[in-house]
gemmi code that builds the backbone of each chain (N, CA, C; Angstrom):
import gemmi

chains = {
    "A": [
        ("MET", (159.497, 178.744, 9.776), (160.504, 178.270, 10.718), (159.942, 177.123, 11.525)),
        ("GLY", (159.745, 175.987, 10.863), (159.312, 174.789, 11.583), (157.824, 174.698, 11.774)),
        ("SER", (157.017, 175.311, 10.913), (155.574, 175.215, 11.128), (154.933, 174.162, 10.244)),
        ("SER", (155.669, 173.571, 9.292), (155.034, 172.568, 8.436), (155.940, 171.354, 8.245)),
        ("VAL", (156.285, 170.722, 9.340), (157.116, 169.515, 9.250), (156.220, 168.307, 9.096)),
        ("LYS", (156.656, 167.341, 8.275), (155.815, 166.170, 8.007), (155.848, 165.215, 9.193)),
        ("SER", (157.065, 164.868, 9.647), (157.113, 163.976, 10.807), (156.927, 164.836, 12.054)),
        ("SER", (156.350, 164.239, 13.085), (155.996, 165.069, 14.232), (157.236, 165.469, 15.021)),
        ("SER", (157.140, 166.619, 15.625), (158.227, 167.163, 16.422), (158.476, 166.252, 17.622)),
        ("PRO", (159.759, 165.992, 17.956), (160.057, 165.202, 19.154), (159.739, 165.970, 20.440)),
        ("PHE", (159.589, 167.281, 20.316), (159.209, 168.091, 21.466), (157.806, 168.656, 21.231)),
        ("THR", (156.922, 168.435, 22.163), (155.566, 168.959, 22.039), (155.145, 169.653, 23.324)),
        ("THR", (154.150, 170.502, 23.186), (153.583, 171.162, 24.357), (152.064, 171.163, 24.218)),
        ("HIS", (151.378, 171.523, 25.271), (149.924, 171.583, 25.261), (149.538, 172.574, 26.348)),
        ("VAL", (148.827, 173.615, 25.988), (148.486, 174.627, 26.983), (146.997, 174.549, 27.312)),
        ("LEU", (146.710, 174.367, 28.592), (145.330, 174.303, 29.048), (145.021, 175.504, 29.927)),
        ("ASN", (143.905, 176.129, 29.669), (143.403, 177.229, 30.495), (142.557, 176.585, 31.592)),
        ("THR", (143.162, 176.412, 32.762), (142.458, 175.712, 33.838), (141.419, 176.606, 34.510)),
        ("GLY", (141.502, 177.909, 34.254), (140.493, 178.814, 34.802), (139.136, 178.583, 34.149)),
        ("ASP", (139.184, 178.346, 32.837), (137.941, 178.158, 32.084), (137.711, 176.724, 31.655)),
        ("GLY", (138.671, 175.857, 31.867), (138.511, 174.457, 31.477), (138.498, 174.255, 29.975)),
        ("VAL", (139.352, 175.017, 29.280), (139.442, 174.923, 27.820), (140.907, 174.950, 27.393)),
        ("PRO", (141.191, 174.498, 26.163), (142.554, 174.687, 25.663), (142.834, 176.189, 25.546)),
        ("ALA", (144.077, 176.578, 25.737), (144.464, 177.979, 25.555), (144.795, 178.174, 24.081)),
        ("VAL", (143.895, 178.849, 23.405), (144.016, 179.006, 21.956), (144.732, 180.317, 21.638)),
        ("ARG", (145.583, 180.261, 20.621), (146.309, 181.440, 20.143), (147.175, 182.081, 21.231)),
        ("MET", (147.866, 181.231, 21.987), (148.880, 181.756, 22.901), (150.219, 181.685, 22.183)),
        ("ALA", (150.929, 182.795, 22.173), (152.249, 182.826, 21.538), (153.253, 182.110, 22.437)),
        ("LEU", (154.137, 181.363, 21.807), (155.183, 180.696, 22.578), (156.447, 180.595, 21.741)),
        ("SER", (157.549, 180.320, 22.403), (158.821, 180.191, 21.694), (159.682, 179.142, 22.369)),
        ("LEU", (160.464, 178.446, 21.555), (161.382, 177.414, 22.045), (162.811, 177.905, 21.827)),
        ("HIS", (163.640, 177.741, 22.843), (165.011, 178.227, 22.792), (165.952, 177.127, 23.279)),
        ("ARG", (167.189, 177.150, 22.793), (168.223, 176.236, 23.296), (169.378, 177.056, 23.832)),
        ("LEU", (169.917, 176.602, 24.957), (171.050, 177.319, 25.542), (172.344, 176.884, 24.863)),
        ("ASP", (173.117, 177.847, 24.414), (174.449, 177.542, 23.888), (175.390, 177.486, 25.086)),
        ("PRO", (175.904, 176.292, 25.432), (176.693, 176.175, 26.665), (178.015, 176.948, 26.626)),
        ("ARG", (178.516, 177.215, 25.410), (179.793, 177.913, 25.323), (179.631, 179.398, 25.651)),
        ("THR", (178.527, 179.989, 25.177), (178.339, 181.427, 25.369), (177.328, 181.761, 26.465)),
        ("ALA", (176.621, 180.727, 26.934), (175.537, 180.925, 27.911), (174.461, 181.859, 27.371)),
        ("ILE", (174.255, 181.805, 26.064), (173.218, 182.628, 25.429), (172.105, 181.706, 24.950)),
        ("TRP", (170.867, 182.179, 25.095), (169.710, 181.430, 24.604), (169.517, 181.717, 23.117)),
        ("ASN", (169.467, 180.651, 22.329), (169.211, 180.806, 20.895), (167.777, 180.423, 20.580)),
        ("LEU", (167.078, 181.315, 19.884), (165.690, 181.055, 19.514), (165.636, 179.989, 18.421)),
        ("ILE", (164.838, 178.955, 18.643), (164.673, 177.888, 17.654), (163.395, 178.121, 16.841)),
        ("THR", (162.278, 178.319, 17.538), (160.980, 178.476, 16.861), (160.081, 179.403, 17.639)),
        ("ILE", (159.246, 180.126, 16.931), (158.130, 180.798, 17.583), (156.850, 180.288, 16.947)),
        ("GLY", (155.784, 180.313, 17.715), (154.520, 179.824, 17.175), (153.364, 180.269, 18.046)),
        ("ASN", (152.184, 179.836, 17.675), (150.977, 180.102, 18.457), (150.238, 178.794, 18.651)),
        ("THR", (149.606, 178.647, 19.765), (148.836, 177.426, 19.980), (147.612, 177.424, 19.067)),
        ("ASP", (147.205, 176.221, 18.673), (146.034, 176.073, 17.802), (144.755, 175.942, 18.636)),
        ("GLU", (143.677, 175.539, 17.982), (142.374, 175.421, 18.662), (142.386, 174.392, 19.776)),
        ("ASP", (143.358, 173.512, 19.744), (143.473, 172.470, 20.765), (144.543, 172.817, 21.799)),
        ("GLY", (145.099, 174.037, 21.721), (146.137, 174.443, 22.666), (147.499, 173.845, 22.375)),
        ("ARG", (147.650, 173.284, 21.167), (148.929, 172.648, 20.793), (149.651, 173.478, 19.739)),
        ("CYS", (150.904, 173.177, 19.552), (151.720, 173.898, 18.575), (152.634, 172.908, 17.868)),
        ("PRO", (152.117, 172.248, 16.818), (152.909, 171.226, 16.130), (154.124, 171.807, 15.439)),
        ("GLY", (155.087, 170.950, 15.180), (156.236, 171.338, 14.374), (157.201, 172.276, 15.054)),
        ("LEU", (157.375, 172.136, 16.355), (158.248, 173.055, 17.073), (159.726, 172.836, 16.750)),
        ("ILE", (160.087, 171.574, 16.528), (161.501, 171.294, 16.230), (161.595, 169.984, 15.456)),
        ("THR", (162.626, 169.851, 14.632), (162.822, 168.597, 13.893), (163.663, 167.640, 14.738)),
        ("SER", (163.586, 166.357, 14.390), (164.384, 165.353, 15.105), (165.874, 165.661, 15.013)),
        ("ASP", (166.294, 166.127, 13.849), (167.716, 166.437, 13.651), (168.181, 167.560, 14.562)),
        ("ALA", (167.316, 168.541, 14.716), (167.708, 169.708, 15.513), (167.596, 169.448, 17.011)),
        ("PHE", (166.879, 168.410, 17.384), (166.611, 168.144, 18.798), (167.757, 167.360, 19.416)),
        ("THR", (168.800, 168.070, 19.793), (169.989, 167.459, 20.376), (169.951, 167.622, 21.894)),
        ("PRO", (170.709, 166.796, 22.615), (170.734, 166.939, 24.072), (171.207, 168.336, 24.474)),
        ("GLY", (170.665, 168.837, 25.553), (171.069, 170.163, 26.000), (170.012, 170.774, 26.894)),
        ("MET", (170.182, 172.065, 27.178), (169.218, 172.779, 27.999), (168.324, 173.624, 27.105)),
        ("TYR", (167.019, 173.487, 27.302), (166.040, 174.199, 26.494), (165.137, 175.034, 27.387)),
        ("LYS", (164.479, 176.001, 26.771), (163.400, 176.658, 27.493), (162.260, 176.945, 26.533)),
        ("VAL", (161.062, 176.833, 27.069), (159.884, 177.217, 26.301), (159.242, 178.373, 27.048)),
        ("ARG", (159.003, 179.436, 26.327), (158.445, 180.649, 26.918), (157.028, 180.820, 26.416)),
        ("PHE", (156.096, 180.980, 27.326), (154.684, 181.126, 26.996), (154.267, 182.563, 27.302)),
        ("GLU", (153.654, 183.222, 26.335), (153.222, 184.617, 26.536), (151.843, 184.615, 27.191)),
        ("THR", (151.858, 184.298, 28.470), (150.604, 184.091, 29.190), (149.834, 185.396, 29.434)),
        ("ALA", (150.538, 186.477, 29.800), (149.825, 187.731, 30.086), (149.129, 188.263, 28.835)),
        ("GLN", (149.824, 188.135, 27.704), (149.269, 188.562, 26.408), (147.985, 187.788, 26.133)),
        ("TYR", (148.023, 186.494, 26.462), (146.863, 185.620, 26.255), (145.683, 186.093, 27.108)),
        ("TRP", (145.957, 186.312, 28.401), (144.868, 186.733, 29.285), (144.349, 188.118, 28.893)),
        ("GLU", (145.262, 188.997, 28.465), (144.850, 190.336, 28.015), (143.912, 190.249, 26.839)),
        ("SER", (144.172, 189.279, 25.935), (143.306, 189.145, 24.755), (141.900, 188.694, 25.167)),
        ("LEU", (141.809, 188.145, 26.390), (140.498, 187.766, 26.927), (139.957, 188.854, 27.842)),
        ("GLY", (140.668, 189.985, 27.895), (140.227, 191.114, 28.715), (140.491, 190.940, 30.190)),
        ("LEU", (141.485, 190.102, 30.532), (141.749, 189.805, 31.942), (143.211, 190.059, 32.297)),
        ("SER", (143.434, 190.409, 33.550), (144.806, 190.571, 34.033), (145.285, 189.223, 34.566)),
        ("SER", (146.576, 189.109, 34.813), (147.083, 187.892, 35.448), (148.334, 188.208, 36.249)),
        ("PHE", (148.701, 187.284, 37.084), (149.822, 187.487, 38.006), (151.172, 187.362, 37.308)),
        ("TYR", (151.223, 186.567, 36.249), (152.499, 186.254, 35.605), (152.609, 186.942, 34.240)),
        ("PRO", (153.609, 187.807, 34.014), (153.758, 188.433, 32.691), (154.043, 187.402, 31.597)),
        ("TYR", (154.761, 186.362, 31.950), (155.020, 185.242, 31.030), (155.495, 184.078, 31.866)),
        ("VAL", (155.513, 182.905, 31.250), (156.007, 181.714, 31.956), (157.140, 181.130, 31.125)),
        ("GLU", (158.257, 180.870, 31.770), (159.368, 180.186, 31.096), (159.639, 178.884, 31.824)),
        ("ILE", (159.698, 177.824, 31.063), (160.040, 176.525, 31.658), (161.358, 176.076, 31.069)),
        ("VAL", (162.344, 175.940, 31.931), (163.696, 175.551, 31.523), (163.883, 174.086, 31.862)),
        ("PHE", (164.324, 173.288, 30.901), (164.432, 171.854, 31.147), (165.648, 171.261, 30.442)),
        ("SER", (166.082, 170.107, 30.941), (167.262, 169.420, 30.390), (166.854, 168.215, 29.571)),
        ("VAL", (167.415, 168.105, 28.392), (167.194, 166.931, 27.558), (168.488, 166.140, 27.516)),
        ("SER", (168.463, 164.955, 28.100), (169.680, 164.146, 28.077), (169.601, 163.092, 26.973)),
        ("ASP", (168.398, 162.533, 26.739), (168.213, 161.528, 25.712), (167.292, 162.099, 24.636)),
        ("ALA", (167.899, 162.605, 23.563), (167.124, 163.268, 22.522), (166.388, 162.283, 21.612)),
        ("ASP", (166.554, 160.983, 21.847), (165.817, 159.992, 21.065), (164.398, 159.820, 21.600)),
        ("GLN", (164.226, 160.193, 22.849), (162.886, 160.096, 23.441), (162.094, 161.341, 23.097)),
        ("SER", (160.784, 161.187, 22.951), (159.979, 162.392, 22.738), (159.727, 163.030, 24.105)),
        ("CYS", (159.558, 164.317, 24.059), (159.524, 165.121, 25.272), (158.285, 166.008, 25.209)),
        ("HIS", (157.414, 165.893, 26.207), (156.170, 166.650, 26.206), (156.155, 167.566, 27.428)),
        ("VAL", (156.054, 168.863, 27.200), (156.070, 169.840, 28.302), (154.789, 170.661, 28.257)),
        ("PRO", (153.739, 170.183, 28.933), (152.472, 170.925, 28.917), (152.490, 172.063, 29.939)),
        ("LEU", (151.551, 172.980, 29.761), (151.380, 174.067, 30.724), (149.904, 174.164, 31.077)),
        ("LEU", (149.629, 174.025, 32.352), (148.267, 174.219, 32.837), (148.274, 175.579, 33.510)),
        ("VAL", (147.476, 176.492, 33.005), (147.599, 177.871, 33.469), (146.247, 178.500, 33.798)),
        ("SER", (146.230, 179.261, 34.867), (145.083, 180.108, 35.179), (145.648, 181.515, 35.380)),
        ("ARG", (144.830, 182.468, 35.762), (145.329, 183.824, 35.950), (146.292, 183.916, 37.129)),
        ("TYR", (146.148, 183.010, 38.094), (146.944, 183.109, 39.325), (147.683, 181.832, 39.680)),
        ("SER", (147.843, 180.921, 38.713), (148.596, 179.700, 39.012), (149.062, 179.067, 37.720)),
        ("PHE", (150.081, 178.240, 37.805), (150.428, 177.401, 36.663), (151.171, 176.175, 37.133)),
        ("SER", (151.104, 175.144, 36.315), (151.840, 173.931, 36.623), (152.289, 173.285, 35.326)),
        ("THR", (153.291, 172.454, 35.474), (153.829, 171.751, 34.327), (154.378, 170.419, 34.785)),
        ("TYR", (154.564, 169.505, 33.857), (155.163, 168.214, 34.195), (155.832, 167.692, 32.941)),
        ("ARG", (156.681, 166.712, 33.097), (157.284, 166.059, 31.938), (156.374, 164.923, 31.538)),
        ("GLY", (155.803, 165.045, 30.329), (154.883, 164.011, 29.873), (155.498, 163.218, 28.735)),
        ("SER", (154.653, 162.480, 28.073), (155.151, 161.679, 26.947), (154.258, 161.886, 25.728)),
    ],
    "B": [
        ("MET", (160.083, 173.374, 69.514), (160.478, 174.790, 69.728), (159.201, 175.613, 69.916)),
        ("ASN", (159.117, 176.436, 70.992), (157.892, 177.216, 71.137), (157.942, 178.450, 70.248)),
        ("ARG", (156.801, 179.133, 70.155), (156.663, 180.211, 69.184), (157.658, 181.334, 69.441)),
        ("LEU", (157.929, 181.618, 70.717), (158.871, 182.697, 71.066), (160.281, 182.349, 70.602)),
        ("GLN", (160.648, 181.091, 70.796), (161.972, 180.635, 70.363), (162.075, 180.686, 68.842)),
        ("HIS", (160.949, 180.364, 68.194), (160.876, 180.378, 66.738), (161.115, 181.787, 66.210)),
        ("ILE", (160.442, 182.754, 66.828), (160.586, 184.148, 66.401), (162.015, 184.611, 66.651)),
        ("ARG", (162.583, 184.210, 67.788), (163.960, 184.597, 68.110), (164.924, 184.073, 67.057)),
        ("CYS", (164.695, 182.838, 66.604), (165.531, 182.261, 65.556), (165.458, 183.074, 64.279)),
        ("HIS", (164.242, 183.503, 63.938), (164.070, 184.320, 62.740), (164.817, 185.637, 62.887)),
        ("MET", (164.731, 186.254, 64.083), (165.398, 187.541, 64.314), (166.904, 187.373, 64.159)),
        ("LEU", (167.445, 186.281, 64.697), (168.884, 186.030, 64.569), (169.243, 185.817, 63.101)),
        ("ALA", (168.343, 185.143, 62.372), (168.582, 184.902, 60.950), (168.641, 186.228, 60.205)),
        ("TYR", (167.737, 187.133, 60.545), (167.754, 188.459, 59.906), (169.085, 189.138, 60.160)),
        ("LYS", (169.555, 189.093, 61.417), (170.829, 189.729, 61.789), (171.953, 189.156, 60.944)),
        ("ASN", (171.961, 187.824, 60.849), (173.043, 187.180, 60.113), (173.003, 187.526, 58.638)),
        ("MET", (171.802, 187.779, 58.111), (171.677, 188.119, 56.705), (171.866, 189.614, 56.479)),
        ("ASN", (172.244, 190.337, 57.534), (172.416, 191.785, 57.438), (171.160, 192.492, 56.969)),
        ("ILE", (170.021, 191.950, 57.322), (168.776, 192.640, 56.991), (168.229, 193.222, 58.282)),
        ("ALA", (168.284, 194.544, 58.378), (167.850, 195.195, 59.609), (166.351, 195.387, 59.573)),
        ("THR", (165.628, 194.293, 59.761), (164.170, 194.415, 59.737), (163.578, 193.650, 60.905)),
        ("THR", (162.544, 194.181, 61.465), (161.845, 193.443, 62.504), (160.452, 193.072, 62.015)),
        ("LEU", (160.117, 193.496, 60.818), (158.804, 193.193, 60.270), (158.932, 192.045, 59.277)),
        ("PRO", (157.902, 191.200, 59.207), (157.975, 190.110, 58.233), (157.964, 190.655, 56.810)),
        ("SER", (158.590, 189.917, 55.921), (158.649, 190.291, 54.525), (157.237, 190.284, 53.936)),
        ("PRO", (156.900, 191.301, 53.120), (155.583, 191.298, 52.461), (155.496, 190.249, 51.349)),
        ("LEU", (156.655, 189.702, 50.976), (156.696, 188.652, 49.964), (157.290, 187.392, 50.586)),
        ("THR", (156.571, 186.300, 50.503), (157.067, 185.051, 51.077), (156.993, 183.932, 50.053)),
        ("THR", (157.752, 182.890, 50.305), (157.692, 181.714, 49.465), (157.669, 180.479, 50.359)),
        ("HIS", (157.412, 179.334, 49.775), (157.400, 178.087, 50.519), (157.653, 176.980, 49.507)),
        ("VAL", (158.703, 176.217, 49.701), (159.016, 175.140, 48.761), (158.588, 173.805, 49.350)),
        ("LEU", (157.798, 173.088, 48.600), (157.373, 171.755, 49.029), (157.900, 170.726, 48.042)),
        ("ASN", (158.457, 169.666, 48.551), (158.902, 168.527, 47.749), (157.728, 167.554, 47.694)),
        ("THR", (156.984, 167.621, 46.588), (155.753, 166.828, 46.508), (156.037, 165.351, 46.265)),
        ("ALA", (157.253, 165.057, 45.803), (157.594, 163.656, 45.578), (157.739, 162.920, 46.903)),
        ("LYS", (158.319, 163.628, 47.880), (158.554, 162.974, 49.168), (157.568, 163.431, 50.254)),
        ("GLY", (156.769, 164.432, 49.947), (155.815, 164.900, 50.941), (156.473, 165.596, 52.103)),
        ("VAL", (157.543, 166.359, 51.795), (158.275, 167.086, 52.841), (158.561, 168.502, 52.359)),
        ("PRO", (158.891, 169.414, 53.279), (159.306, 170.743, 52.822), (160.595, 170.641, 51.999)),
        ("GLY", (160.771, 171.570, 51.070), (162.000, 171.611, 50.285), (163.035, 172.425, 51.059)),
        ("ALA", (163.787, 171.755, 51.893), (164.742, 172.435, 52.767), (166.090, 172.586, 52.081)),
        ("ASN", (166.840, 173.588, 52.490), (168.187, 173.830, 51.973), (168.245, 174.040, 50.471)),
        ("MET", (167.225, 174.689, 49.935), (167.256, 175.050, 48.520), (167.661, 176.512, 48.403)),
        ("THR", (168.625, 176.788, 47.546), (169.054, 178.157, 47.311), (168.029, 178.858, 46.434)),
        ("ILE", (167.647, 180.050, 46.843), (166.718, 180.839, 46.027), (167.224, 182.269, 45.951)),
        ("SER", (166.728, 183.002, 44.975), (167.095, 184.410, 44.873), (165.908, 185.209, 44.361)),
        ("LEU", (165.827, 186.445, 44.838), (164.749, 187.348, 44.440), (165.352, 188.470, 43.607)),
        ("HIS", (164.704, 188.788, 42.483), (165.195, 189.808, 41.567), (164.052, 190.732, 41.187)),
        ("ARG", (164.402, 191.957, 40.864), (163.400, 192.904, 40.354), (163.828, 193.366, 38.978)),
        ("LEU", (162.864, 193.507, 38.060), (163.185, 193.931, 36.705), (163.278, 195.448, 36.645)),
        ("ASN", (164.364, 195.933, 36.085), (164.491, 197.357, 35.817), (163.761, 197.619, 34.503)),
        ("PRO", (162.643, 198.362, 34.553), (161.827, 198.496, 33.336), (162.498, 199.328, 32.246)),
        ("ILE", (163.498, 200.128, 32.650), (164.157, 200.972, 31.657), (165.226, 200.182, 30.908)),
        ("SER", (166.050, 199.436, 31.675), (167.141, 198.692, 31.046), (166.746, 197.262, 30.685)),
        ("SER", (165.589, 196.813, 31.171), (165.149, 195.423, 31.008), (166.127, 194.436, 31.613)),
        ("GLU", (166.865, 194.888, 32.618), (167.794, 193.978, 33.290), (167.243, 193.589, 34.648)),
        ("TRP", (167.628, 192.391, 35.084), (167.199, 191.904, 36.381), (168.194, 192.360, 37.442)),
        ("TYR", (167.682, 192.903, 38.506), (168.499, 193.372, 39.608), (168.328, 192.408, 40.779)),
        ("LEU", (169.427, 191.848, 41.257), (169.372, 190.890, 42.360), (169.111, 191.618, 43.675)),
        ("LEU", (168.063, 191.226, 44.365), (167.706, 191.851, 45.645), (168.210, 191.028, 46.829)),
        ("THR", (167.939, 189.736, 46.809), (168.268, 188.880, 47.959), (168.612, 187.483, 47.492)),
        ("THR", (169.551, 186.856, 48.164), (169.708, 185.404, 48.008), (169.485, 184.783, 49.375)),
        ("GLY", (169.036, 183.565, 49.361), (168.796, 182.897, 50.632), (168.725, 181.399, 50.433)),
        ("ILE", (168.573, 180.692, 51.523), (168.435, 179.239, 51.495), (167.199, 178.888, 52.314)),
        ("THR", (166.359, 178.020, 51.790), (165.151, 177.660, 52.539), (165.538, 176.928, 53.819)),
        ("ASN", (164.746, 177.174, 54.860), (165.017, 176.521, 56.146), (164.370, 175.128, 56.177)),
        ("ASP", (164.366, 174.506, 57.349), (163.829, 173.147, 57.464), (162.357, 173.061, 57.086)),
        ("ASP", (161.684, 174.187, 57.145), (160.268, 174.218, 56.808), (160.045, 174.624, 55.349)),
        ("GLY", (161.146, 174.743, 54.583), (161.023, 175.116, 53.172), (160.736, 176.586, 52.953)),
        ("ARG", (160.926, 177.387, 54.014), (160.627, 178.818, 53.887), (161.916, 179.633, 53.938)),
        ("CYS", (161.821, 180.884, 53.535), (162.985, 181.761, 53.525), (162.548, 183.143, 53.985)),
        ("PRO", (162.523, 183.337, 55.304), (162.055, 184.621, 55.828), (162.968, 185.774, 55.415)),
        ("GLY", (162.442, 186.959, 55.459), (163.260, 188.139, 55.226), (163.659, 188.340, 53.783)),
        ("LEU", (162.807, 187.966, 52.835), (163.152, 188.115, 51.422), (163.299, 189.567, 51.017)),
        ("ILE", (162.413, 190.410, 51.556), (162.455, 191.823, 51.170), (161.812, 192.650, 52.275)),
        ("THR", (162.257, 193.892, 52.399), (161.655, 194.784, 53.389), (160.452, 195.491, 52.764)),
        ("LYS", (159.605, 195.994, 53.654), (158.418, 196.721, 53.189), (158.829, 197.919, 52.339)),
        ("GLU", (159.932, 198.573, 52.745), (160.377, 199.782, 52.039), (160.828, 199.463, 50.619)),
        ("SER", (161.500, 198.321, 50.461), (162.029, 197.950, 49.141), (160.966, 197.363, 48.228)),
        ("PHE", (159.839, 197.004, 48.815), (158.829, 196.274, 48.056), (157.948, 197.244, 47.284)),
        ("ILE", (158.459, 197.669, 46.123), (157.712, 198.606, 45.291), (157.012, 197.846, 44.170)),
        ("ALA", (156.060, 198.499, 43.526), (155.352, 197.867, 42.407), (156.344, 197.569, 41.288)),
        ("GLY", (156.130, 196.463, 40.597), (157.033, 196.124, 39.500), (156.965, 194.651, 39.177)),
        ("VAL", (157.873, 194.231, 38.325), (157.969, 192.819, 37.926), (159.127, 192.191, 38.683)),
        ("TYR", (158.862, 191.085, 39.346), (159.862, 190.385, 40.147), (160.031, 188.965, 39.630)),
        ("LYS", (161.132, 188.346, 40.019), (161.232, 186.913, 39.799), (161.925, 186.268, 40.990)),
        ("ILE", (161.456, 185.060, 41.291), (162.153, 184.223, 42.265), (162.754, 183.076, 41.471)),
        ("ARG", (164.033, 182.874, 41.662), (164.722, 181.769, 41.009), (165.017, 180.707, 42.059)),
        ("PHE", (164.595, 179.501, 41.796), (164.785, 178.368, 42.703), (165.822, 177.435, 42.083)),
        ("GLU", (166.875, 177.110, 42.827), (167.937, 176.239, 42.299), (167.526, 174.774, 42.491)),
        ("THR", (166.583, 174.369, 41.654), (165.996, 173.034, 41.782), (166.967, 171.926, 41.401)),
        ("GLY", (167.779, 172.159, 40.366), (168.753, 171.140, 39.944), (169.714, 170.819, 41.071)),
        ("LYS", (170.236, 171.862, 41.701), (171.194, 171.679, 42.806), (170.513, 170.994, 43.989)),
        ("TYR", (169.256, 171.330, 44.211), (168.504, 170.742, 45.321), (168.409, 169.225, 45.163)),
        ("TRP", (167.983, 168.779, 43.978), (167.838, 167.335, 43.759), (169.193, 166.654, 43.685)),
        ("ASP", (170.171, 167.369, 43.155), (171.536, 166.831, 43.090), (172.040, 166.507, 44.502)),
        ("ALA", (171.748, 167.384, 45.449), (172.174, 167.168, 46.840), (171.475, 165.956, 47.453)),
        ("LEU", (170.329, 165.586, 46.872), (169.618, 164.392, 47.335), (170.015, 163.170, 46.520)),
        ("GLY", (170.997, 163.349, 45.636), (171.497, 162.234, 44.832), (170.604, 161.866, 43.669)),
        ("GLU", (169.789, 162.827, 43.227), (168.877, 162.523, 42.115), (168.961, 163.599, 41.040)),
        ("THR", (168.513, 163.212, 39.838), (168.467, 164.175, 38.742), (167.120, 164.890, 38.766)),
        ("CYS", (167.054, 165.980, 38.038), (165.809, 166.741, 37.949), (165.673, 167.263, 36.523)),
        ("PHE", (164.454, 167.234, 36.021), (164.187, 167.696, 34.659), (164.450, 169.202, 34.528)),
        ("TYR", (164.321, 169.912, 35.656), (164.411, 171.372, 35.631), (165.698, 171.830, 36.318)),
        ("PRO", (166.671, 172.347, 35.572), (167.921, 172.805, 36.202), (167.658, 173.932, 37.210)),
        ("TYR", (166.682, 174.749, 36.946), (166.235, 175.768, 37.883), (164.812, 176.137, 37.493)),
        ("VAL", (164.108, 176.774, 38.399), (162.758, 177.258, 38.113), (162.729, 178.745, 38.411)),
        ("GLU", (162.266, 179.513, 37.466), (162.067, 180.941, 37.710), (160.585, 181.256, 37.605)),
        ("VAL", (160.067, 181.899, 38.626), (158.677, 182.335, 38.599), (158.689, 183.848, 38.512)),
        ("ILE", (158.173, 184.364, 37.410), (158.139, 185.810, 37.174), (156.723, 186.305, 37.422)),
        ("PHE", (156.599, 187.353, 38.232), (155.261, 187.802, 38.604), (155.230, 189.323, 38.736)),
        ("THR", (154.015, 189.856, 38.669), (153.823, 191.301, 38.708), (153.235, 191.713, 40.051)),
        ("ILE", (153.887, 192.654, 40.704), (153.350, 193.228, 41.939), (152.724, 194.571, 41.585)),
        ("SER", (151.405, 194.609, 41.649), (150.719, 195.859, 41.322), (150.386, 196.653, 42.581)),
        ("ASP", (150.144, 195.949, 43.684), (149.779, 196.612, 44.932), (150.709, 196.174, 46.052)),
        ("PRO", (151.826, 196.897, 46.244), (152.807, 196.460, 47.244), (152.343, 196.605, 48.694)),
        ("SER", (151.157, 197.135, 48.914), (150.663, 197.201, 50.295), (150.076, 195.840, 50.710)),
        ("GLN", (149.852, 194.978, 49.730), (149.335, 193.634, 50.029), (150.480, 192.670, 50.298)),
        ("LYS", (150.134, 191.554, 50.904), (151.113, 190.475, 51.098), (150.976, 189.504, 49.919)),
        ("TYR", (152.115, 188.997, 49.480), (152.120, 188.053, 48.378), (152.865, 186.794, 48.795)),
        ("HIS", (152.323, 185.665, 48.396), (152.946, 184.375, 48.726), (153.130, 183.607, 47.418)),
        ("VAL", (154.359, 183.252, 47.107), (154.668, 182.567, 45.843), (155.331, 181.223, 46.156)),
        ("PRO", (154.518, 180.189, 46.401), (155.083, 178.884, 46.753), (155.521, 178.112, 45.512)),
        ("LEU", (156.324, 177.084, 45.743), (156.728, 176.177, 44.671), (156.514, 174.745, 45.147)),
        ("LEU", (155.691, 174.020, 44.426), (155.474, 172.604, 44.717), (156.249, 171.845, 43.657)),
        ("LEU", (157.177, 171.036, 44.095), (158.173, 170.511, 43.164), (158.409, 169.024, 43.326)),
        ("SER", (158.539, 168.340, 42.171), (159.066, 166.984, 42.180), (160.199, 166.959, 41.167)),
        ("ARG", (160.731, 165.810, 40.850), (161.828, 165.750, 39.873), (161.335, 166.067, 38.466)),
        ("PHE", (160.057, 165.805, 38.205), (159.539, 165.950, 36.844), (158.290, 166.813, 36.750)),
        ("SER", (158.023, 167.619, 37.781), (156.860, 168.508, 37.693), (157.015, 169.632, 38.694)),
        ("PHE", (156.331, 170.732, 38.451), (156.246, 171.764, 39.474), (155.013, 172.605, 39.244)),
        ("SER", (154.588, 173.239, 40.293), (153.451, 174.147, 40.182), (153.634, 175.291, 41.160)),
        ("THR", (152.942, 176.358, 40.883), (152.986, 177.532, 41.740), (151.648, 178.246, 41.653)),
        ("TYR", (151.360, 179.072, 42.637), (150.097, 179.823, 42.616), (150.309, 181.083, 43.433)),
        ("LYS", (149.416, 182.025, 43.262), (149.457, 183.261, 44.043), (148.668, 182.990, 45.317)),
        ("GLY", (149.411, 182.993, 46.450), (148.765, 182.690, 47.717), (148.699, 183.935, 48.581)),
        ("SER", (148.413, 183.717, 49.853), (148.341, 184.855, 50.779), (149.107, 184.538, 52.059)),
    ],
}
model = gemmi.Model(1)
for chain_id, residues in chains.items():
    chain = gemmi.Chain(chain_id)
    for i, (resn, *xyz) in enumerate(residues, 1):
        res = gemmi.Residue()
        res.name, res.seqid = resn, gemmi.SeqId(i, " ")
        for name, pos in zip(("N", "CA", "C"), xyz):
            atom = gemmi.Atom()
            atom.name, atom.element = name, gemmi.Element(name[0])
            atom.pos, atom.b_iso = gemmi.Position(*pos), 0.0
            res.add_atom(atom)
        chain.add_residue(res)
    model.add_chain(chain)
structure = gemmi.Structure()
structure.add_model(model)
structure.setup_entities()
């Protein structure tokens, strides 16, 4: 489901473990789009971050239409795999895409007790 | 405004919100508009608790941040039990009221309260294209 696309996904993410100063490797995440008619979130892709904290091939250009999206990061699961607790069971970032021709980068900088994100390129 | 007047204002706010409490909420938030370097005032927020059996979110409180970006009286000590909570910040509406767009229609911060005898502070530092939060005190 979107893990081996040749052209790069117009939507990308990058997860950094700011507690340890390393990429967050093997964090499960999922991308969803809101159906405005039903107000239901539709799952587009699930994946895991690679050794660099990235997850290529999240969505194709064709599928990346304007709308409301969310990316959910399984942060607690990640910290648990490192034997640590954290404040957040998961992180969801909900964002609006108005111009789907532009590439959209939504990174997550996460520690056990904080997180931040920004719209990158 | 001196400190006594400040406290009196908070007490009146509690009355108006029908929250019969004289103790500060064990859970607080603070919204900062990092783009303008000012508190995030007049932002609608809501506090919810997850029902672990039904997996549904139960709305506990709605409020609007004051001029200092804070929203006193979010929850009483009695209601503050261990569990999973979320604060939803109406960021899209906030920026819309300032005549600007925002990348985030809303921000939800979901967090786990393991020890409700402690105080928890969940601030939001926000611009049109970024936000951050941390577990404070």
